Structures are given as structure tokens and as C-alpha cells.
C-alpha positions in Angstrom: -21.6 -48.4 -23.8 -18.3 -46.1 -24.0 -18.1 -43.1 -26.0 -15.1 -41.3 -27.7 -14.2 -37.7 -29.1 -13.9 -36.3 -32.3 -11.9 -33.1 -32.9 -14.7 -31.2 -32.7 -15.1 -32.0 -28.9 -18.4 -34.2 -30.0 -19.6 -37.4 -28.3 -20.5 -40.3 -30.5 -23.1 -41.2 -29.2 -24.4 -37.4 -28.8 -27.8 -36.0 -29.7 -28.0 -33.3 -32.3 -28.2 -30.4 -30.1 -25.4 -31.7 -27.7 -23.2 -32.0 -31.0 -23.9 -28.6 -32.0 -22.8 -27.4 -28.5 -19.7 -29.6 -28.6 -18.7 -27.8 -32.2 -19.3 -24.3 -30.9 -17.6 -25.1 -27.1 -14.5 -26.4 -29.1 -13.8 -23.0 -30.9 -13.6 -21.5 -27.6 -10.3 -22.0 -27.0 -7.5 -19.8 -25.1 -6.2 -18.2 -28.6 -9.7 -16.5 -29.0 -11.2 -15.9 -25.4 -13.6 -13.7 -25.8 -17.5 -13.3 -26.1 -19.3 -13.2 -29.4 -21.4 -9.9 -29.4 -21.8 -7.1 -26.9 -25.0 -5.9 -26.7 -26.3 -2.3 -28.8 -24.5 0.4 -26.8 -23.0 -2.0 -24.2 -19.4 -0.4 -22.9 -16.5 -2.5 -23.6 -15.0 -3.3 -20.4 -12.1 -5.4 -22.4 -9.7 -4.5 -25.2 -10.0 -8.3 -26.6 -13.7 -7.9 -26.4 -12.9 -5.3 -29.9 -11.4 -8.5 -31.2 -13.9 -11.1 -33.3 -15.5 -13.2 -31.3 -14.4 -17.1 -31.9 -17.3 -18.5 -33.4 -17.8 -15.6 -35.8 -14.0 -15.9 -36.7 -14.5 -19.7 -37.4 -17.2 -19.3 -39.8 -15.7 -15.8 -41.4 -12.1 -17.4 -41.8 -12.6 -21.6 -41.4 -9.1 -22.1 -43.0 -7.3 -20.3 -40.4 -9.5 -22.3 -37.7 -7.9 -25.7 -39.7 -4.7 -24.6 -39.6 -4.7 -24.2 -36.0 -6.3 -27.5 -35.7 -2.8 -28.9 -37.8 -0.6 -26.6 -35.5 -2.2 -28.4 -32.7 -1.9 -32.2 -34.2 1.9 -31.1 -35.0 2.4 -30.1 -31.5 1.0 -33.1 -30.3 2.7 -35.8 -32.5 6.2 -34.0 -32.2 6.4 -33.3 -28.5 6.2 -37.2 -27.6 7.6 -39.5 -30.0 5.7 -42.4 -28.2 2.5 -41.0 -28.8 3.1 -40.4 -32.8 0.9 -42.1 -34.9 2.5 -44.5 -37.7 1.0 -43.5 -40.7 0.5 -46.5 -43.5 3.4 -46.1 -46.2 1.2 -47.4 -49.2 -1.8 -47.3 -50.5 -2.1 -51.3 -51.2 -1.9 -51.2 -47.2 -5.4 -49.7 -46.9 -8.5 -51.5 -46.1 -11.6 -52.0 -48.7 -13.7 -50.2 -46.3 -11.2 -47.1 -46.4 -11.1 -47.5 -50.2 -15.1 -47.4 -49.9 -15.3 -44.0 -48.1 -12.2 -42.2 -49.6 -14.2 -42.7 -53.2 -17.5 -42.1 -51.7 -16.0 -38.3 -50.3 -14.3 -37.9 -53.1 -17.4 -36.9 -54.9 -19.2 -35.5 -52.0 -16.2 -33.1 -51.9 -16.2 -32.7 -55.5 -19.5 -30.7 -54.8 -18.9 -29.2 -51.5 -15.7 -27.4 -52.9 -17.6 -26.1 -56.1 -15.2 -27.9 -58.3 -17.5 -27.1 -61.5 -16.9 -23.5 -61.0 -13.1 -24.0 -60.5 -12.9 -25.7 -63.9 -14.7 -23.0 -65.5 -12.0 -20.4 -64.6 -9.2 -22.8 -64.9 -10.8 -23.0 -68.3 -10.4 -19.4 -68.4 -6.8 -19.3 -67.8 -6.1 -22.1 -69.9 -7.2 -20.1 -73.0 -5.3 -17.2 -71.7 -2.2 -19.6 -71.6 -2.4 -21.9 -74.5 -0.9 -19.1 -77.2 2.3 -17.9 -74.7 2.9 -21.5 -73.6 3.0 -22.5 -77.8 5.1 -19.5 -78.1 7.5 -20.9 -75.7 7.5 -24.4 -77.0 8.1 -23.4 -80.7 10.7 -21.2 -79.1 12.6 -24.2 -77.1 11.9 -26.3 -80.4 13.3 -23.4 -82.8 16.8 -23.7 -80.3 17.2 -27.3 -81.9 16.2 -26.8 -85.4 12.7 -28.1 -85.4 10.6 -25.0 -85.3 8.9 -25.7 -88.7 8.7 -29.3 -87.9 6.7 -28.4 -84.9 4.5 -25.5 -86.3 4.0 -28.1 -89.7 2.4 -30.4 -87.0 0.4 -27.8 -85.4 -1.5 -27.1 -88.7 -2.0 -30.3 -89.5 -3.5 -31.3 -86.2 -5.6 -27.9 -86.1 -7.1 -28.8 -89.7 -8.1 -32.2 -88.4 -10.0 -30.5 -85.4 -11.6 -27.4 -87.3 -13.7 -26.6 -90.4 -12.1 -25.4 -93.6 -13.7 -22.2 -93.4 -12.1 -21.9 -89.5 -9.0 -23.2 -90.5 -8.7 -20.3 -93.4 -8.9 -18.1 -89.6 -6.5 -20.6 -87.5 -3.8 -20.9 -89.7 -2.8 -17.0 -89.9 -3.1 -17.1 -85.9 -0.8 -20.2 -85.9 1.6 -18.9 -88.4 1.9 -15.4 -86.3 2.7 -17.5 -83.3 4.8 -19.7 -84.0 7.0 -17.5 -86.2 10.0 -16.6 -84.0 13.5 -15.8 -84.1 16.9 -17.2 -83.6 18.5 -17.7 -80.6 19.7 -14.7 -78.9 18.2 -12.0 -76.5 14.8 -11.6 -78.3 14.4 -15.6 -78.0 15.4 -15.2 -74.2 13.4 -12.3 -73.3 10.1 -13.8 -75.5 10.5 -17.2 -73.9 10.6 -15.3 -70.6 7.4 -13.5 -71.2 5.5 -16.5 -72.8 6.5 -17.9 -69.1 5.1 -15.2 -67.2 2.0 -15.4 -68.7 1.7 -19.0 -69.0 2.1 -19.3 -65.3 -1.2 -17.8 -65.0 -2.6 -21.1 -64.9 -0.5 -22.6 -62.6 -1.2 -19.6 -60.4 -5.1 -20.7 -60.7 -4.6 -24.1 -60.0 -2.9 -23.4 -57.0 -5.6 -21.9 -55.3 -7.9 -24.2 -56.7 -5.6 -26.8 -54.8 -5.5 -24.9 -51.5 -9.5 -25.0 -51.5 -10.0 -29.0 -52.2 -7.3 -29.1 -49.3 -9.1 -26.5 -46.9 -5.6 -24.4 -46.7 -5.0 -20.7 -46.6 -2.4 -19.9 -49.1 0.4 -18.2 -46.5 3.6 -18.3 -49.1 4.6 -14.2 -50.0 4.5 -13.7 -54.0 8.6 -13.7 -53.6 8.1 -17.2 -53.2 5.2 -17.9 -55.5 6.0 -16.6 -58.6 9.7 -18.2 -58.7 8.0 -21.2 -58.3 5.1 -20.9 -60.5 7.7 -19.9 -62.9 9.7 -23.0 -62.5 6.3 -25.3 -62.7 5.2 -23.6 -65.8 8.6 -24.0 -67.3 9.2 -27.6 -66.4 5.2 -28.1 -67.9 6.6 -26.9 -71.0 9.9 -28.8 -71.6 7.9 -32.0 -70.9 4.9 -31.2 -73.6 8.1 -30.4 -76.2 9.6 -33.8 -75.0 6.2 -35.1 -76.2 6.3 -33.1 -79.2 9.8 -34.4 -80.2 8.0 -37.8 -79.7 5.4 -36.9 -81.9 7.3 -34.9 -84.8 11.1 -35.6 -84.7 11.0 -39.6 -83.4 9.3 -41.1 -86.0 11.6 -40.8 -89.0 14.6 -41.0 -86.5 13.1 -44.4 -85.4 12.9 -45.6 -89.2 16.3 -44.8 -90.1 17.6 -46.6 -86.9 15.5 -49.5 -88.3 17.5 -49.7 -91.5 20.6 -49.4 -89.8 19.7 -52.4 -87.7 18.1 -54.0 -90.3 14.5 -54.1 -88.9 13.3 -51.7 -91.6 9.8 -50.8 -91.0 9.6 -53.0 -87.9 11.0 -50.3 -86.2 8.6 -47.7 -87.4 5.8 -49.5 -85.9 7.1 -50.6 -82.9 7.8 -47.3 -82.2 4.4 -45.7 -83.2 2.8 -48.1 -80.4 5.3 -47.5 -77.9 5.4 -43.8 -78.4 2.1 -43.8 -76.9 2.5 -45.1 -73.7 5.5 -42.8 -73.4 2.8 -39.8 -73.8 0.6 -40.9 -71.1 3.5 -41.6 -68.6 4.8 -38.0 -69.6 1.1 -36.1 -69.2 1.0 -38.2 -65.7 3.8 -36.6 -64.6 2.6 -33.1 -65.8 -0.2 -33.4 -63.5 1.4 -35.3 -60.9 3.7 -32.4 -61.0 0.8 -29.9 -60.5 -0.6 -32.2 -57.5 2.7 -32.0 -55.8 4.4 -29.0 -55.9 1.0 -26.1 -55.9 -1.0 -26.7 -52.7 0.1 -24.9 -49.4 0.7 -28.3 -47.9 3.5 -30.7 -47.9 2.9 -33.8 -49.8 2.7 -37.3 -48.1 4.9 -38.7 -51.1 4.8 -40.0 -55.1 2.7 -43.1 -54.0 0.1 -41.3 -52.6 -0.1 -38.9 -55.2 -0.1 -41.0 -58.3 -3.1 -42.7 -57.6 -4.9 -39.5 -58.5 -2.8 -38.8 -61.4 -3.5 -42.5 -62.8 -7.0 -41.6 -62.0 -7.1 -38.6 -63.7 -5.4 -40.0 -66.9 -7.7 -43.0 -66.9 -10.9 -40.5 -67.0 -9.3 -38.3 -69.7 -8.9 -41.0 -72.0 -12.4 -42.2 -71.3 -13.8 -38.4 -71.6 -11.9 -37.8 -74.3 -13.4 -40.8 -76.4 -16.9 -40.1 -75.2 -17.0 -36.6 -76.3 -15.5 -37.4 -80.0 -18.3 -40.5 -79.9 -21.0 -37.9 -79.2 -20.1 -35.1 -81.3 -19.4 -37.2 -84.3 -23.0 -39.0 -83.7 -25.3 -37.0 -81.7 -24.5 -33.7 -81.6 -24.7 -30.9 -84.6 -22.5 -28.2 -83.7 -22.2 -26.9 -87.0 -25.7 -26.2 -87.6 -25.7 -24.3 -84.4 -22.4 -22.4 -84.4 -21.4 -22.9 -88.1 -17.4 -21.9 -88.5 -16.8 -21.7 -84.6 -18.6 -25.4 -83.9 -14.6 -26.4 -83.2 -13.8 -24.1 -81.0 -16.8 -24.6 -79.2 -16.0 -28.6 -79.2 -12.2 -27.8 -77.8 -13.4 -25.1 -75.4 -16.0 -28.2 -74.0 -13.3 -30.5 -73.9 -10.8 -28.6 -72.1 -13.7 -27.9 -69.4 -14.3 -31.5 -69.1 -10.6 -32.1 -68.7 -9.9 -29.5 -66.2 -12.9 -31.1 -64.0 -11.3 -34.4 -64.4 -7.7 -33.2 -63.0 -9.5 -31.7 -59.9 -11.7 -34.7 -59.2 -7.7 -36.9 -59.1 -6.8 -34.0 -56.9 -9.7 -34.3 -54.8 -9.2 -38.3 -55.2 -5.8 -37.8 -53.8 -7.1 -35.5 -50.6 -9.5 -38.0 -49.7 -7.3 -41.0 -49.9 -4.7 -39.3 -47.5 -7.6 -38.7 -45.3 -8.5 -42.3 -45.3 -4.8 -43.3 -44.8 -4.9 -40.6 -41.4 -8.4 -42.2 -40.4 -7.2 -45.9 -40.7 -3.9 -44.9 -38.7 -6.2 -43.4 -35.9 -5.6 -39.7 -36.8 -8.7 -37.2 -36.4 -9.0 -36.4 -39.9 -12.8 -36.4 -39.8 -13.0 -32.7 -40.7 -9.4 -31.7 -41.1 -6.5 -33.5 -43.2 -3.4 -33.3 -41.0 -0.8 -32.3 -43.5 1.6 -29.8 -42.6 1.3 -26.4 -44.3 4.3 -25.3 -46.5 4.3 -21.6 -44.8 1.8 -19.4 -43.1 3.5 -16.4 -42.9 1.2 -14.4 -45.4 -1.6 -16.0 -44.4 -1.2 -14.8 -40.5 -0.3 -11.2 -41.4 -3.6 -10.8 -44.0 -5.6 -12.3 -41.1 -4.4 -10.0 -38.2 -5.3 -6.9 -40.7 -8.6 -8.4 -41.0 -9.1 -9.0 -37.5 -8.1 -5.7 -37.0 -11.0 -4.1 -39.5 -13.2 -6.4 -37.8 -12.1 -4.7 -34.3 -12.6 -1.4 -35.8 -16.5 -2.3 -36.9 -17.1 -3.8 -33.6 -16.0 -0.4 -31.9 -17.5 1.6 -34.7 -21.1 -0.7 -33.5 -20.6 -0.4 -29.4 -19.6 3.8 -30.0 -22.8 3.9 -31.8 -21.0 5.4 -34.8 -18.4 8.0 -33.1 -15.4 6.3 -33.1 -13.8 3.3 -35.3 -10.8 2.9 -33.2 -10.7 -0.2 -30.6 -8.9 2.0 -27.7 -11.0 4.9 -28.0 -14.1 2.7 -27.6 -12.8 1.3 -24.7 -11.4 3.8 -23.0 -15.3 5.6 -22.9 
């Protein structure tokens, strides 16, 4: 019976002990050819021993180890075109077995990545970003003369979601947030300030995506902040388009229908057609977050649209489920009183963030399944090239220097933390 090796150097037919030994051996490559620990008080004969051991490094900085694997794969496939794997071009090419594996691993990785905790953090940043985003949205709408209509729509929506007592407290906040000046320097500064605050959610989402794809953030802050501002602005513009559909286009559709002789029929058709358009806008927002935020080059729209569609479907079902539960089984008003609407809103935001992360996990595992079916060793590491690892490499080097100082402190029994001085002893 023939055996074959996986990326960690393990034999498919090996025993548990052999698997462990193979995994440890795989981390001892030429880049970190050192011992893991010196004995207490043992002299250091080689300055390289003062750097962290390979096994310890693999446990301490696992994402950097995975990046080395991606670099090795890129060199392997880039050096000889004959050996380059041909990836599947569409999800429809995946076999039923691959789909089953991807779905099963999606839920496994969802738990391993701690997505419930990540969603809680995203909920926090959502609350911090929602009012600055509203300011930017109303500012943009005021430029086209729809600031008052947008404010009225927000007040009507809030009145339908919260109790009357809570609405008395919410109404002044909405009025203050949506009271913006006309076009000018003040408006521009207000929009920029709102974008800076609202971009914190995009920043937090980027960190969550990096954790899902198991990659270190290597882009510098000079690259990240402008990117996050651009993504936030694009999201707000798409939300503004949705607001125009809800607030403005109804009367316009009725007027156009009267001109062409359709009357109220045009308004009826529009009222049914606007919801698929709104879902499309939401799907574009989610796909934008999936594509642009992680520090990996995504394979293409075909491979991220699946996760966005799954997220949209589950969001609709989850929203309906929350509404049904609140209306029939819970009694938040008795427990939280006037804050019941706020509590329900926070729970809903948390569930929506959970769903968005689930869609991201599905995209990552679909890409893993694509690579596995194409013959690429992606059992442990998804072989997508990082966008930039410069900042991560610098951060890793600083950390390794700090570890080397700790090792020098240990072998010198507290006399020095200078690796060079310890080596000369």
C-alpha cells in the first residue's frame, strides 16, 4: 500500500506518534535551524541559539509559519509552469463531496476561530460607528436636498421599532444627529470626521477576516487607513442609494406612472421590485468587505459571492426568526422596560455580525475545497498569496529580538539580557 505526504510531512498511514514527530520535524527547516531550549545555565556556543526555537516559534507565531508555507508554495508554482496547479474556475465545478467537506469544515472553523467573540467585538464597533455613519449619510443626502426626507424616514422607522417611552428619548438624538449644515467646509469636515469614526468597524472586520484566513496583517497603517476610509465611504454611498430607493423613488415612480398612463400600477410594481434591489445592494456591501479587508488576494467575485449570498439568505431568515421570537415568546418590555427596543436591536446586530462571519468562513472553506480538489496541499493552510507582509515581518523580527534577550537572560542566570554579551561569556 503506497503512502503520500501532506504539507506537514506526515504519512497518511502513520501512527499518532509518527504524525506528531513528522509535524515537529516539518517546522525545523533551514530558516530556523536551532535548538529549542538550552539547559539551565548552559553556555551558548552559537549566537543563533539565542533566537527562538522552531517549535516554539511555530506555537508562538503560527500565522508567520503559515506565511512561510504560502511563500514556499508560490516559489514552487512560480518556478516551473509545468508543475503549476490549474485551479477550478467556478464553484459549479466542485464535486458533491467537496461541497460537503467545505460546509462541514465551515462550522468547525467557525468555532475554532472564536467567531462568537469576534461578532461581539464587531457589535461594539457597530454601535460606535452607527451614529457617525448616520451623520455622513444625512450629510450626503442633504447635498441633493433630501436631508429632511431622510430624517423623517429614520424617525418613522425608529417609532416602529421602539416603545413610545423610549422614542421620547431617541427622537432628540436623531434630530441632533441629522441636523447638518449646508454644503461647505463645515460639511466636508463633518463627513471626514464621521468617516474616520465609522471606519473603526471596517478595521475590526479586517482583523476578523485575517483571523478566519489565518494570515498576519502585513500592510502598513499608511496603506490601511486610506483603504478603510475608501471602503467606509463606498459602504455609506451604497446605503445612501438604498435610502434613496426607500425615501425618494416611491413618489418618483408614481409620477412617472401617471405620465405614461400606468397610474398606481407603476407604484405597485416598484414597491415589489425595490426589495430585490435592496438585497442586491446589501450583497454588494458584504462582498466588498469580504474582498477588500483581508490581507490575502481573493480569487475573484465568483468565489466570494457564494458567501455573500449565504449571508443574505441567513440574515433574512434570522431577522424573521428574531421578529417571530420577540412577538410570540419573549417579554423584553417586562424585563428591560423602556430599554427593550435597544436590547432587541443590539441582539439583532450581534446575530447579523455572526451571520456575516459565517459567510466569510464559508468563502474561505470553499476556496480550501477548490484547492484540495485541484491537488493543492491546503489541508491546514489556504494557499492564497498575501497582499503585503512587510509590516508583519518587521513586527515578527522585533518580537524575536525580544525573545532572544529573554533567552540570554535565562542562560546568563539574570546577569545580562544582551544576546551578544551572553554569547561571549
